Each structure stands twice: as structure tokens, then as C-alpha cells.
PyMOL CGO cylinders between C-alpha atoms (Angstrom):
from pymol import cmd
from pymol.cgo import CYLINDER

trace = [
    CYLINDER, 27.61, 2.62, 26.21, 26.55, 5.83, 24.46, 0.3, 1, 1, 1, 1, 1, 1,
    CYLINDER, 26.55, 5.83, 24.46, 24.42, 6.00, 21.33, 0.3, 1, 1, 1, 1, 1, 1,
    CYLINDER, 24.42, 6.00, 21.33, 25.07, 8.53, 18.59, 0.3, 1, 1, 1, 1, 1, 1,
    CYLINDER, 25.07, 8.53, 18.59, 21.58, 9.90, 18.07, 0.3, 1, 1, 1, 1, 1, 1,
    CYLINDER, 21.58, 9.90, 18.07, 18.06, 8.50, 18.27, 0.3, 1, 1, 1, 1, 1, 1,
    CYLINDER, 18.06, 8.50, 18.27, 17.33, 4.84, 17.65, 0.3, 1, 1, 1, 1, 1, 1,
    CYLINDER, 17.33, 4.84, 17.65, 14.77, 4.25, 14.91, 0.3, 1, 1, 1, 1, 1, 1,
    CYLINDER, 14.77, 4.25, 14.91, 11.76, 2.18, 15.89, 0.3, 1, 1, 1, 1, 1, 1,
    CYLINDER, 11.76, 2.18, 15.89, 10.83, -0.81, 13.77, 0.3, 1, 1, 1, 1, 1, 1,
    CYLINDER, 10.83, -0.81, 13.77, 7.89, 1.14, 12.27, 0.3, 1, 1, 1, 1, 1, 1,
    CYLINDER, 7.89, 1.14, 12.27, 10.17, 4.11, 11.45, 0.3, 1, 1, 1, 1, 1, 1,
    CYLINDER, 10.17, 4.11, 11.45, 12.69, 1.83, 9.79, 0.3, 1, 1, 1, 1, 1, 1,
    CYLINDER, 12.69, 1.83, 9.79, 10.00, 0.40, 7.48, 0.3, 1, 1, 1, 1, 1, 1,
    CYLINDER, 10.00, 0.40, 7.48, 8.60, 3.90, 6.82, 0.3, 1, 1, 1, 1, 1, 1,
    CYLINDER, 8.60, 3.90, 6.82, 12.00, 5.45, 6.07, 0.3, 1, 1, 1, 1, 1, 1,
    CYLINDER, 12.00, 5.45, 6.07, 11.41, 5.88, 2.32, 0.3, 1, 1, 1, 1, 1, 1,
    CYLINDER, 11.41, 5.88, 2.32, 8.03, 7.52, 2.94, 0.3, 1, 1, 1, 1, 1, 1,
    CYLINDER, 8.03, 7.52, 2.94, 9.81, 10.52, 4.45, 0.3, 1, 1, 1, 1, 1, 1,
    CYLINDER, 9.81, 10.52, 4.45, 11.69, 10.78, 1.15, 0.3, 1, 1, 1, 1, 1, 1,
    CYLINDER, 11.69, 10.78, 1.15, 8.48, 11.06, -0.87, 0.3, 1, 1, 1, 1, 1, 1,
    CYLINDER, 8.48, 11.06, -0.87, 8.02, 7.38, -1.76, 0.3, 1, 1, 1, 1, 1, 1,
    CYLINDER, 8.02, 7.38, -1.76, 4.76, 5.58, -1.05, 0.3, 1, 1, 1, 1, 1, 1,
    CYLINDER, 4.76, 5.58, -1.05, 6.39, 2.28, -0.16, 0.3, 1, 1, 1, 1, 1, 1,
    CYLINDER, 6.39, 2.28, -0.16, 6.94, 0.07, 2.85, 0.3, 1, 1, 1, 1, 1, 1,
    CYLINDER, 6.94, 0.07, 2.85, 10.64, -0.72, 3.04, 0.3, 1, 1, 1, 1, 1, 1,
    CYLINDER, 10.64, -0.72, 3.04, 11.63, -4.02, 4.64, 0.3, 1, 1, 1, 1, 1, 1,
    CYLINDER, 11.63, -4.02, 4.64, 14.80, -4.28, 2.52, 0.3, 1, 1, 1, 1, 1, 1,
    CYLINDER, 14.80, -4.28, 2.52, 17.19, -3.82, 5.47, 0.3, 1, 1, 1, 1, 1, 1,
    CYLINDER, 17.19, -3.82, 5.47, 15.56, -6.61, 7.48, 0.3, 1, 1, 1, 1, 1, 1,
    CYLINDER, 15.56, -6.61, 7.48, 17.00, -9.98, 6.61, 0.3, 1, 1, 1, 1, 1, 1,
    CYLINDER, 17.00, -9.98, 6.61, 15.29, -13.37, 6.56, 0.3, 1, 1, 1, 1, 1, 1,
    CYLINDER, 15.29, -13.37, 6.56, 12.32, -12.64, 8.82, 0.3, 1, 1, 1, 1, 1, 1,
    CYLINDER, 12.32, -12.64, 8.82, 8.56, -12.74, 8.64, 0.3, 1, 1, 1, 1, 1, 1,
    CYLINDER, 8.56, -12.74, 8.64, 7.02, -9.40, 9.55, 0.3, 1, 1, 1, 1, 1, 1,
    CYLINDER, 7.02, -9.40, 9.55, 3.61, -9.13, 11.13, 0.3, 1, 1, 1, 1, 1, 1,
    CYLINDER, 3.61, -9.13, 11.13, 1.59, -6.20, 9.74, 0.3, 1, 1, 1, 1, 1, 1,
    CYLINDER, 1.59, -6.20, 9.74, -1.38, -5.05, 11.80, 0.3, 1, 1, 1, 1, 1, 1,
    CYLINDER, -1.38, -5.05, 11.80, -3.56, -3.00, 9.41, 0.3, 1, 1, 1, 1, 1, 1,
    CYLINDER, -3.56, -3.00, 9.41, -6.29, -0.49, 10.26, 0.3, 1, 1, 1, 1, 1, 1,
    CYLINDER, -6.29, -0.49, 10.26, -8.57, 0.97, 7.58, 0.3, 1, 1, 1, 1, 1, 1,
    CYLINDER, -8.57, 0.97, 7.58, -10.73, 4.07, 7.91, 0.3, 1, 1, 1, 1, 1, 1,
    CYLINDER, -10.73, 4.07, 7.91, -13.45, 4.99, 5.43, 0.3, 1, 1, 1, 1, 1, 1,
    CYLINDER, -13.45, 4.99, 5.43, -14.25, 8.68, 4.90, 0.3, 1, 1, 1, 1, 1, 1,
    CYLINDER, -14.25, 8.68, 4.90, -17.34, 10.02, 6.67, 0.3, 1, 1, 1, 1, 1, 1,
    CYLINDER, -17.34, 10.02, 6.67, -18.38, 11.55, 3.31, 0.3, 1, 1, 1, 1, 1, 1,
    CYLINDER, -18.38, 11.55, 3.31, -20.02, 9.09, 0.88, 0.3, 1, 1, 1, 1, 1, 1,
    CYLINDER, -20.02, 9.09, 0.88, -17.96, 8.61, -2.29, 0.3, 1, 1, 1, 1, 1, 1,
    CYLINDER, -17.96, 8.61, -2.29, -20.22, 6.22, -4.20, 0.3, 1, 1, 1, 1, 1, 1,
    CYLINDER, -20.22, 6.22, -4.20, -17.52, 3.55, -4.34, 0.3, 1, 1, 1, 1, 1, 1,
    CYLINDER, -17.52, 3.55, -4.34, -16.59, 0.42, -2.47, 0.3, 1, 1, 1, 1, 1, 1,
    CYLINDER, -16.59, 0.42, -2.47, -12.94, -0.55, -2.45, 0.3, 1, 1, 1, 1, 1, 1,
    CYLINDER, -12.94, -0.55, -2.45, -10.48, -3.39, -2.50, 0.3, 1, 1, 1, 1, 1, 1,
    CYLINDER, -10.48, -3.39, -2.50, -7.13, -2.22, -1.25, 0.3, 1, 1, 1, 1, 1, 1,
    CYLINDER, -7.13, -2.22, -1.25, -3.88, -4.02, -0.84, 0.3, 1, 1, 1, 1, 1, 1,
    CYLINDER, -3.88, -4.02, -0.84, -0.12, -4.19, -0.90, 0.3, 1, 1, 1, 1, 1, 1,
    CYLINDER, -0.12, -4.19, -0.90, 2.05, -5.62, -3.64, 0.3, 1, 1, 1, 1, 1, 1,
    CYLINDER, 2.05, -5.62, -3.64, 5.77, -6.25, -3.96, 0.3, 1, 1, 1, 1, 1, 1,
    CYLINDER, 5.77, -6.25, -3.96, 7.82, -3.81, -6.03, 0.3, 1, 1, 1, 1, 1, 1,
    CYLINDER, 7.82, -3.81, -6.03, 11.43, -4.29, -7.10, 0.3, 1, 1, 1, 1, 1, 1,
    CYLINDER, 11.43, -4.29, -7.10, 12.67, -0.73, -6.52, 0.3, 1, 1, 1, 1, 1, 1,
    CYLINDER, 12.67, -0.73, -6.52, 11.58, 2.77, -5.52, 0.3, 1, 1, 1, 1, 1, 1,
    CYLINDER, 11.58, 2.77, -5.52, 10.35, 3.43, -9.08, 0.3, 1, 1, 1, 1, 1, 1,
    CYLINDER, 10.35, 3.43, -9.08, 7.71, 0.70, -8.65, 0.3, 1, 1, 1, 1, 1, 1,
    CYLINDER, 7.71, 0.70, -8.65, 8.97, -1.82, -11.19, 0.3, 1, 1, 1, 1, 1, 1,
    CYLINDER, 8.97, -1.82, -11.19, 7.38, -5.28, -10.90, 0.3, 1, 1, 1, 1, 1, 1,
    CYLINDER, 7.38, -5.28, -10.90, 8.26, -8.67, -12.32, 0.3, 1, 1, 1, 1, 1, 1,
    CYLINDER, 8.26, -8.67, -12.32, 5.76, -10.33, -14.63, 0.3, 1, 1, 1, 1, 1, 1,
    CYLINDER, 5.76, -10.33, -14.63, 5.15, -13.80, -13.12, 0.3, 1, 1, 1, 1, 1, 1,
    CYLINDER, 5.15, -13.80, -13.12, 4.42, -15.29, -16.57, 0.3, 1, 1, 1, 1, 1, 1,
    CYLINDER, 4.42, -15.29, -16.57, 7.29, -13.92, -18.65, 0.3, 1, 1, 1, 1, 1, 1,
    CYLINDER, 7.29, -13.92, -18.65, 9.84, -12.99, -15.97, 0.3, 1, 1, 1, 1, 1, 1,
    CYLINDER, 9.84, -12.99, -15.97, 10.20, -9.55, -17.60, 0.3, 1, 1, 1, 1, 1, 1,
    CYLINDER, 10.20, -9.55, -17.60, 10.52, -6.35, -15.58, 0.3, 1, 1, 1, 1, 1, 1,
    CYLINDER, 10.52, -6.35, -15.58, 7.48, -4.08, -16.06, 0.3, 1, 1, 1, 1, 1, 1,
    CYLINDER, 7.48, -4.08, -16.06, 7.75, -0.36, -15.28, 0.3, 1, 1, 1, 1, 1, 1,
    CYLINDER, 7.75, -0.36, -15.28, 4.96, 1.82, -13.87, 0.3, 1, 1, 1, 1, 1, 1,
    CYLINDER, 4.96, 1.82, -13.87, 4.65, 3.56, -17.27, 0.3, 1, 1, 1, 1, 1, 1,
    CYLINDER, 4.65, 3.56, -17.27, 3.92, 0.27, -19.04, 0.3, 1, 1, 1, 1, 1, 1,
    CYLINDER, 3.92, 0.27, -19.04, 0.24, -0.07, -20.11, 0.3, 1, 1, 1, 1, 1, 1,
    CYLINDER, 0.24, -0.07, -20.11, 0.32, -3.69, -18.86, 0.3, 1, 1, 1, 1, 1, 1,
    CYLINDER, 0.32, -3.69, -18.86, 1.38, -2.67, -15.30, 0.3, 1, 1, 1, 1, 1, 1,
    CYLINDER, 1.38, -2.67, -15.30, -2.09, -3.07, -13.74, 0.3, 1, 1, 1, 1, 1, 1,
    CYLINDER, -2.09, -3.07, -13.74, -2.57, -6.52, -15.28, 0.3, 1, 1, 1, 1, 1, 1,
    CYLINDER, -2.57, -6.52, -15.28, 0.79, -7.71, -13.96, 0.3, 1, 1, 1, 1, 1, 1,
    CYLINDER, 0.79, -7.71, -13.96, 0.20, -6.37, -10.44, 0.3, 1, 1, 1, 1, 1, 1,
    CYLINDER, 0.20, -6.37, -10.44, -3.32, -7.73, -10.18, 0.3, 1, 1, 1, 1, 1, 1,
    CYLINDER, -3.32, -7.73, -10.18, -2.36, -11.15, -11.57, 0.3, 1, 1, 1, 1, 1, 1,
    CYLINDER, -2.36, -11.15, -11.57, 0.48, -11.75, -9.13, 0.3, 1, 1, 1, 1, 1, 1,
    CYLINDER, 0.48, -11.75, -9.13, -0.06, -13.94, -6.10, 0.3, 1, 1, 1, 1, 1, 1,
    CYLINDER, -0.06, -13.94, -6.10, 2.48, -11.88, -4.14, 0.3, 1, 1, 1, 1, 1, 1,
    CYLINDER, 2.48, -11.88, -4.14, 0.00, -9.36, -2.82, 0.3, 1, 1, 1, 1, 1, 1,
    CYLINDER, 0.00, -9.36, -2.82, -2.24, -8.77, 0.17, 0.3, 1, 1, 1, 1, 1, 1,
    CYLINDER, -2.24, -8.77, 0.17, -5.86, -7.81, -0.54, 0.3, 1, 1, 1, 1, 1, 1,
    CYLINDER, -5.86, -7.81, -0.54, -8.23, -6.16, 1.92, 0.3, 1, 1, 1, 1, 1, 1,
    CYLINDER, -8.23, -6.16, 1.92, -11.97, -5.74, 1.36, 0.3, 1, 1, 1, 1, 1, 1,
    CYLINDER, -11.97, -5.74, 1.36, -13.67, -2.58, 2.62, 0.3, 1, 1, 1, 1, 1, 1,
    CYLINDER, -13.67, -2.58, 2.62, -17.24, -3.31, 1.47, 0.3, 1, 1, 1, 1, 1, 1,
    CYLINDER, -17.24, -3.31, 1.47, -18.39, -4.03, 5.04, 0.3, 1, 1, 1, 1, 1, 1,
    CYLINDER, -18.39, -4.03, 5.04, -17.15, -0.65, 6.30, 0.3, 1, 1, 1, 1, 1, 1,
    CYLINDER, -17.15, -0.65, 6.30, -19.67, 2.12, 6.94, 0.3, 1, 1, 1, 1, 1, 1,
    CYLINDER, -19.67, 2.12, 6.94, -18.87, 5.78, 6.25, 0.3, 1, 1, 1, 1, 1, 1,
    CYLINDER, -18.87, 5.78, 6.25, -16.53, 7.15, 8.92, 0.3, 1, 1, 1, 1, 1, 1,
    CYLINDER, -16.53, 7.15, 8.92, -15.84, 3.70, 10.35, 0.3, 1, 1, 1, 1, 1, 1,
    CYLINDER, -15.84, 3.70, 10.35, -12.40, 2.54, 11.53, 0.3, 1, 1, 1, 1, 1, 1,
    CYLINDER, -12.40, 2.54, 11.53, -11.79, -1.17, 11.28, 0.3, 1, 1, 1, 1, 1, 1,
    CYLINDER, -11.79, -1.17, 11.28, -8.90, -3.42, 12.08, 0.3, 1, 1, 1, 1, 1, 1,
    CYLINDER, -8.90, -3.42, 12.08, -8.66, -5.57, 8.98, 0.3, 1, 1, 1, 1, 1, 1,
    CYLINDER, -8.66, -5.57, 8.98, -6.42, -8.07, 10.70, 0.3, 1, 1, 1, 1, 1, 1,
    CYLINDER, -6.42, -8.07, 10.70, -2.82, -9.14, 10.83, 0.3, 1, 1, 1, 1, 1, 1,
    CYLINDER, -2.82, -9.14, 10.83, -0.89, -10.18, 7.73, 0.3, 1, 1, 1, 1, 1, 1,
    CYLINDER, -0.89, -10.18, 7.73, 2.57, -11.61, 7.15, 0.3, 1, 1, 1, 1, 1, 1,
    CYLINDER, 2.57, -11.61, 7.15, 5.11, -9.90, 4.91, 0.3, 1, 1, 1, 1, 1, 1,
    CYLINDER, 5.11, -9.90, 4.91, 8.46, -11.26, 3.80, 0.3, 1, 1, 1, 1, 1, 1,
    CYLINDER, 8.46, -11.26, 3.80, 11.40, -9.12, 4.84, 0.3, 1, 1, 1, 1, 1, 1,
    CYLINDER, 11.40, -9.12, 4.84, 14.01, -7.84, 2.40, 0.3, 1, 1, 1, 1, 1, 1,
    CYLINDER, 14.01, -7.84, 2.40, 11.40, -6.39, 0.06, 0.3, 1, 1, 1, 1, 1, 1,
    CYLINDER, 11.40, -6.39, 0.06, 9.54, -3.19, -0.86, 0.3, 1, 1, 1, 1, 1, 1,
    CYLINDER, 9.54, -3.19, -0.86, 5.74, -3.07, -0.83, 0.3, 1, 1, 1, 1, 1, 1,
    CYLINDER, 5.74, -3.07, -0.83, 3.43, -0.46, -2.35, 0.3, 1, 1, 1, 1, 1, 1,
    CYLINDER, 3.43, -0.46, -2.35, -0.31, 0.11, -1.77, 0.3, 1, 1, 1, 1, 1, 1,
    CYLINDER, -0.31, 0.11, -1.77, -3.00, -0.02, -4.45, 0.3, 1, 1, 1, 1, 1, 1,
    CYLINDER, -3.00, -0.02, -4.45, -6.79, 0.45, -4.57, 0.3, 1, 1, 1, 1, 1, 1,
    CYLINDER, -6.79, 0.45, -4.57, -9.49, -0.87, -6.88, 0.3, 1, 1, 1, 1, 1, 1,
    CYLINDER, -9.49, -0.87, -6.88, -12.81, 0.97, -6.85, 0.3, 1, 1, 1, 1, 1, 1,
    CYLINDER, -12.81, 0.97, -6.85, -16.22, -0.59, -7.51, 0.3, 1, 1, 1, 1, 1, 1,
    CYLINDER, -16.22, -0.59, -7.51, -19.47, 1.16, -8.42, 0.3, 1, 1, 1, 1, 1, 1,
    CYLINDER, -19.47, 1.16, -8.42, -22.85, 0.47, -6.78, 0.3, 1, 1, 1, 1, 1, 1,
    CYLINDER, -22.85, 0.47, -6.78, -23.34, -2.63, -8.97, 0.3, 1, 1, 1, 1, 1, 1,
    CYLINDER, -23.34, -2.63, -8.97, -19.91, -3.90, -7.87, 0.3, 1, 1, 1, 1, 1, 1,
    CYLINDER, -19.91, -3.90, -7.87, -18.37, -3.40, -11.32, 0.3, 1, 1, 1, 1, 1, 1,
    CYLINDER, -18.37, -3.40, -11.32, -14.70, -2.50, -11.21, 0.3, 1, 1, 1, 1, 1, 1,
    CYLINDER, -14.70, -2.50, -11.21, -14.28, 1.19, -12.02, 0.3, 1, 1, 1, 1, 1, 1,
    CYLINDER, -14.28, 1.19, -12.02, -10.52, 1.75, -11.79, 0.3, 1, 1, 1, 1, 1, 1,
    CYLINDER, -10.52, 1.75, -11.79, -7.37, 0.57, -10.07, 0.3, 1, 1, 1, 1, 1, 1,
    CYLINDER, -7.37, 0.57, -10.07, -5.00, 3.17, -8.66, 0.3, 1, 1, 1, 1, 1, 1,
    CYLINDER, -5.00, 3.17, -8.66, -1.39, 2.69, -7.65, 0.3, 1, 1, 1, 1, 1, 1,
    CYLINDER, -1.39, 2.69, -7.65, 1.14, 4.53, -5.49, 0.3, 1, 1, 1, 1, 1, 1,
    CYLINDER, 1.14, 4.53, -5.49, 2.89, 5.57, -8.72, 0.3, 1, 1, 1, 1, 1, 1,
    CYLINDER, 2.89, 5.57, -8.72, 0.97, 8.17, -10.73, 0.3, 1, 1, 1, 1, 1, 1,
    CYLINDER, 0.97, 8.17, -10.73, 2.66, 6.91, -13.94, 0.3, 1, 1, 1, 1, 1, 1,
    CYLINDER, 2.66, 6.91, -13.94, 0.76, 3.64, -13.47, 0.3, 1, 1, 1, 1, 1, 1,
    CYLINDER, 0.76, 3.64, -13.47, -2.65, 5.32, -13.14, 0.3, 1, 1, 1, 1, 1, 1,
    CYLINDER, -2.65, 5.32, -13.14, -4.73, 5.75, -16.29, 0.3, 1, 1, 1, 1, 1, 1,
    CYLINDER, -4.73, 5.75, -16.29, -5.29, 9.45, -15.51, 0.3, 1, 1, 1, 1, 1, 1,
    CYLINDER, -5.29, 9.45, -15.51, -1.58, 9.91, -14.64, 0.3, 1, 1, 1, 1, 1, 1,
    CYLINDER, -1.58, 9.91, -14.64, -2.44, 11.62, -11.36, 0.3, 1, 1, 1, 1, 1, 1,
    CYLINDER, -2.44, 11.62, -11.36, -1.70, 10.77, -7.73, 0.3, 1, 1, 1, 1, 1, 1,
    CYLINDER, -1.70, 10.77, -7.73, -4.31, 8.76, -5.89, 0.3, 1, 1, 1, 1, 1, 1,
    CYLINDER, -4.31, 8.76, -5.89, -2.19, 7.48, -2.97, 0.3, 1, 1, 1, 1, 1, 1,
    CYLINDER, -2.19, 7.48, -2.97, 0.02, 9.59, -0.72, 0.3, 1, 1, 1, 1, 1, 1,
    CYLINDER, 0.02, 9.59, -0.72, 1.92, 9.06, 2.50, 0.3, 1, 1, 1, 1, 1, 1,
    CYLINDER, 1.92, 9.06, 2.50, 0.22, 10.71, 5.48, 0.3, 1, 1, 1, 1, 1, 1,
    CYLINDER, 0.22, 10.71, 5.48, 3.09, 9.88, 7.84, 0.3, 1, 1, 1, 1, 1, 1,
    CYLINDER, 3.09, 9.88, 7.84, 4.98, 6.80, 8.87, 0.3, 1, 1, 1, 1, 1, 1,
    CYLINDER, 4.98, 6.80, 8.87, 3.19, 3.73, 7.49, 0.3, 1, 1, 1, 1, 1, 1,
    CYLINDER, 3.19, 3.73, 7.49, -0.05, 5.65, 6.94, 0.3, 1, 1, 1, 1, 1, 1,
    CYLINDER, -0.05, 5.65, 6.94, -1.49, 6.23, 3.47, 0.3, 1, 1, 1, 1, 1, 1,
    CYLINDER, -1.49, 6.23, 3.47, -4.37, 8.34, 2.18, 0.3, 1, 1, 1, 1, 1, 1,
    CYLINDER, -4.37, 8.34, 2.18, -6.28, 7.21, -0.90, 0.3, 1, 1, 1, 1, 1, 1,
    CYLINDER, -6.28, 7.21, -0.90, -8.30, 9.33, -3.33, 0.3, 1, 1, 1, 1, 1, 1,
    CYLINDER, -8.30, 9.33, -3.33, -10.87, 7.20, -5.16, 0.3, 1, 1, 1, 1, 1, 1,
    CYLINDER, -10.87, 7.20, -5.16, -12.22, 9.68, -7.74, 0.3, 1, 1, 1, 1, 1, 1,
    CYLINDER, -12.22, 9.68, -7.74, -10.77, 10.14, -11.24, 0.3, 1, 1, 1, 1, 1, 1,
    CYLINDER, -10.77, 10.14, -11.24, -8.55, 13.21, -11.53, 0.3, 1, 1, 1, 1, 1, 1,
    CYLINDER, -8.55, 13.21, -11.53, -11.24, 15.26, -13.29, 0.3, 1, 1, 1, 1, 1, 1,
    CYLINDER, -11.24, 15.26, -13.29, -13.56, 15.06, -10.26, 0.3, 1, 1, 1, 1, 1, 1,
    CYLINDER, -13.56, 15.06, -10.26, -11.07, 14.27, -7.47, 0.3, 1, 1, 1, 1, 1, 1,
    CYLINDER, -11.07, 14.27, -7.47, -11.39, 16.32, -4.30, 0.3, 1, 1, 1, 1, 1, 1,
    CYLINDER, -11.39, 16.32, -4.30, -7.69, 15.89, -3.61, 0.3, 1, 1, 1, 1, 1, 1,
    CYLINDER, -7.69, 15.89, -3.61, -8.20, 15.34, 0.11, 0.3, 1, 1, 1, 1, 1, 1,
    CYLINDER, -8.20, 15.34, 0.11, -6.82, 11.76, 0.05, 0.3, 1, 1, 1, 1, 1, 1,
    CYLINDER, -6.82, 11.76, 0.05, -9.17, 10.67, 2.84, 0.3, 1, 1, 1, 1, 1, 1,
    CYLINDER, -9.17, 10.67, 2.84, -11.64, 8.45, 1.00, 0.3, 1, 1, 1, 1, 1, 1,
    CYLINDER, -11.64, 8.45, 1.00, -9.77, 5.53, 2.57, 0.3, 1, 1, 1, 1, 1, 1,
    CYLINDER, -9.77, 5.53, 2.57, -6.85, 5.73, 4.98, 0.3, 1, 1, 1, 1, 1, 1,
    CYLINDER, -6.85, 5.73, 4.98, -4.62, 2.79, 5.84, 0.3, 1, 1, 1, 1, 1, 1,
    CYLINDER, -4.62, 2.79, 5.84, -2.47, 2.71, 8.98, 0.3, 1, 1, 1, 1, 1, 1,
    CYLINDER, -2.47, 2.71, 8.98, 0.00, -0.08, 9.72, 0.3, 1, 1, 1, 1, 1, 1,
    CYLINDER, 0.00, -0.08, 9.72, 2.05, -1.20, 12.68, 0.3, 1, 1, 1, 1, 1, 1,
    CYLINDER, 2.05, -1.20, 12.68, 4.78, -3.79, 12.31, 0.3, 1, 1, 1, 1, 1, 1,
    CYLINDER, 4.78, -3.79, 12.31, 6.43, -6.38, 14.49, 0.3, 1, 1, 1, 1, 1, 1,
    CYLINDER, 6.43, -6.38, 14.49, 8.47, -9.51, 13.99, 0.3, 1, 1, 1, 1, 1, 1,
    CYLINDER, 8.47, -9.51, 13.99, 6.26, -12.58, 13.57, 0.3, 1, 1, 1, 1, 1, 1,
    CYLINDER, 6.26, -12.58, 13.57, 8.71, -14.42, 15.80, 0.3, 1, 1, 1, 1, 1, 1,
    CYLINDER, 8.71, -14.42, 15.80, 11.46, -13.04, 18.04, 0.3, 1, 1, 1, 1, 1, 1,
    CYLINDER, 11.46, -13.04, 18.04, 14.48, -11.82, 16.00, 0.3, 1, 1, 1, 1, 1, 1,
    CYLINDER, 14.48, -11.82, 16.00, 16.86, -13.74, 18.25, 0.3, 1, 1, 1, 1, 1, 1,
    CYLINDER, 16.86, -13.74, 18.25, 16.96, -17.05, 20.08, 0.3, 1, 1, 1, 1, 1, 1,
    CYLINDER, 16.96, -17.05, 20.08, 14.98, -16.92, 23.32, 0.3, 1, 1, 1, 1, 1, 1,
]
cmd.load_cgo(trace, "trace")
């Protein structure tokens, strides 16, 4: 049997939209499976003055629309209520980085995602007194300063910029997230 071209790996399949300029994880072509996400986080060697809570949340489409769990309405990234809807939903994965030292790589663990969905990263910053400073999303329209704070650095790898746009360095290495995916259980009967 001959194949017509290269076979995409599971990680490449999930990262397909990233190569098209979208900061999302795409499990939409995988049907009725639990996906195991192994997530590594790296904190910049340069101090930024912030601690972070990062995570993934479910989006409805490549534009980043989300469904309000209270009203059932669709909320776009431009909507001023977007952050409240995303942060209030239970359909998200949250990862703490407060225990990470500067320059440290840490495996934050393994998490389960539902297949057939799109997921986008977000980051909340905290000052030295652990007061929330800002929450940034993969969609610049959702950020208060309307600038990019999360970019794709390659397949299933994201760089996060934690400073407001007026002081941002633009290096997107304050936090980096790298993910590898596998089926939680075999995709076929064994």
C-alpha cells in the first residue's frame, strides 16, 4: 500500500491551525475520545515581577467565541464581558506557576481534554502581593490593551508576554507552554 504524502502525527494534527496563524489547539477532527495532554511550562530567566496562572479554555470557533454558561449566549472576543465569561466557566484547565523559579522548566502534569473541540490558552498575571493585574487571551481583541500577548512558537508551543503593551518587550518568553498529546485510552479495541 502506498501513501500519498507524509502522515501527520497526532501532535501535528492538533497543531494544524497554529500553522495558519491561530493560537488554538484543534481536536475537532478527533471524535469521541479523551485526549491526554502532557504540559511543560518554562519561566523566563529574566525576572518580570509577575506570577502567573495560565490555562486552556474551550472556544467555539477560530475567532475565539465562547458560550456564556449562565445565559447560553455566544460572546465574541471583542465583547467587554469576554474575560468574565471565560474565567467563570468550569470548562477550563488552570495551571499555577508561582512555584517556578526564573529559568525553570517544569512538567505541570497530565490533563484530560475532550476531543471534537478547540482550546485556546490564556494567562492571568499577579503582582508581588498576589493581586490580579490582568488576564490576557490568545485573541488580541479580548485583551484590554488590544495587543497580542500569546503567540504560537511552533506546534503546540505558545509564548506568553506578561507586560502591558506600553512596556511589553515583545519577546513572548515570559512563560512558554509546550504540550504533547496522546489518546487517554487506545483508539481501537485491543
